C-alpha positions as CSV (number, residue, x, y, z in Angstrom):
1,M,180.2,29.9,122.1
2,V,177.0,29.6,124.1
3,K,175.0,26.6,123.0
4,A,171.3,26.3,123.8
5,K,171.8,22.8,125.0
6,S,174.4,24.0,127.6
7,G,171.4,25.2,129.7
8,R,173.2,28.4,130.8
9,P,170.8,30.8,128.9
10,I,167.8,29.0,130.4
11,Q,169.4,29.1,133.9
12,F,170.0,32.8,133.5
13,L,166.4,33.4,132.4
14,D,165.0,31.2,135.2
15,E,166.9,33.4,137.7
16,A,165.6,36.6,136.0
17,R,162.0,35.3,136.2
18,R,162.4,34.4,139.9
19,L,163.8,37.8,140.7
20,H,161.1,39.5,138.6
21,S,158.3,37.8,140.5
22,S,159.9,38.5,143.9
23,G,159.2,42.2,143.8
24,V,162.8,43.6,143.6
25,S,163.4,47.0,142.0
26,S,164.8,47.2,138.5
27,M,168.2,48.2,139.9
28,E,168.3,45.2,142.3
29,F,167.3,43.0,139.4
30,W,170.0,44.4,137.1
31,N,172.7,44.2,139.8
32,A,171.9,40.6,140.8
33,L,172.0,39.5,137.2
34,C,174.5,41.8,135.4
35,G,176.4,43.5,138.2
36,I,179.9,42.6,139.4
37,D,179.8,38.9,140.4
38,G,176.3,38.7,139.0
39,Q,174.7,35.7,137.4
40,L,175.9,36.8,134.0
41,S,179.6,36.8,134.8
42,R,179.3,33.5,136.7
43,L,177.5,31.7,134.0
44,F,179.3,33.3,131.1
45,P,182.9,34.1,132.3
46,K,184.3,34.6,128.8
47,Q,183.5,37.7,126.7
48,T,182.8,35.5,123.7
49,D,180.2,33.6,125.6
50,R,178.6,36.8,126.9
51,I,178.5,38.2,123.3
52,A,176.9,35.0,122.0
53,F,174.4,35.0,124.9
54,S,173.4,38.5,124.1
55,K,172.0,37.3,120.8
56,T,169.7,34.6,122.3
57,P,166.0,34.7,122.8
58,E,166.7,34.3,126.6
59,W,168.6,37.6,126.6
60,K,165.8,39.4,124.8
61,K,163.3,38.1,127.3
62,F,165.6,39.2,130.2
63,H,165.5,42.7,128.8
64,E,161.7,42.6,128.5
65,L,161.5,41.7,132.2
66,W,163.9,44.4,133.1
67,Q,162.0,47.0,131.2
68,E,158.8,45.9,132.9
69,L,160.4,46.5,136.3
70,Q,161.7,49.9,135.1
71,E,158.2,50.9,134.0
72,R,156.8,49.7,137.4
73,D,159.5,51.7,139.2
74,K,158.6,54.8,137.3
75,K,155.0,54.5,138.4
76,T,155.7,53.7,142.0
77,N,158.9,55.7,142.7
78,H,158.7,59.4,141.9
79,D,162.5,60.0,142.4
80,F,163.3,57.1,140.0
81,A,160.8,58.6,137.4
82,V,162.4,62.0,137.6
83,A,166.0,60.7,137.5
84,T,165.3,58.5,134.5
85,S,163.1,60.9,132.5
86,S,166.1,62.2,130.4
87,A,168.2,59.0,130.4
88,N,168.9,57.7,127.0
89,G,171.7,55.2,127.7
90,T,174.6,57.2,126.4
91,V,177.2,59.1,128.4
92,I,180.1,60.9,126.9
93,L,183.0,60.9,129.3
94,R,186.4,62.6,128.9
95,L,189.2,60.9,130.8
96,P,193.0,61.4,131.1
97,K,194.7,59.0,128.7
98,S,196.4,57.2,131.5
99,I,193.1,56.2,133.1
100,H,191.7,55.3,129.7
101,M,194.6,53.0,129.0
102,A,194.4,51.5,132.5
103,L,190.7,50.7,131.9
104,I,191.4,49.2,128.5
105,R,194.1,46.9,130.0
106,E,191.8,45.9,132.9
107,A,189.0,45.1,130.4
108,E,191.4,43.0,128.3
109,H,192.6,41.2,131.5
110,E,189.0,40.5,132.6
111,G,188.0,39.3,129.1
112,T,185.3,41.9,128.8
113,S,184.5,45.1,126.8
114,L,185.5,48.5,128.0
115,N,181.8,49.5,128.1
116,Q,180.9,46.4,130.2
117,L,183.8,47.1,132.6
118,C,182.8,50.7,133.1
119,V,179.1,49.8,133.6
120,A,180.1,47.2,136.2
121,K,182.3,49.7,138.1
122,L,179.7,52.4,138.0
123,T,177.0,49.9,139.1
124,A,179.1,48.8,142.1
125,Q,179.6,52.5,143.2
126,L,175.9,53.3,142.7
127,S,174.9,50.2,144.7
128,E,177.0,51.5,147.7
129,V,175.5,55.0,147.5
130,V,171.9,53.8,147.2
131,S,172.1,51.1,149.9
């Protein structure tokens, strides 16, 4: 479990605040902190730690900072505003059972949720396309 005295939640939030004030986009912010090999997976390598961290005030503040950046990006980047206007955070995806099972096994091996694994994989692909 993540304990406040461990300093990891504060370390994560400190990095989030540094990035927030540096002028990065909301996507760069998310990728640096929550993408593959991001701060989150380095500080909280176990799924149980990540789950516990997601219930802390530091995680809530991180989300507030991220939402601020998204709102700024909507005002300053027309393409981002258009692309995100209908986004609600839910995607329904139909997969062949073999791919579904392979993803489940990989998530178990990585000690993460299926959702978090898929988000990380999609984020990595999007980063390559956008860069």
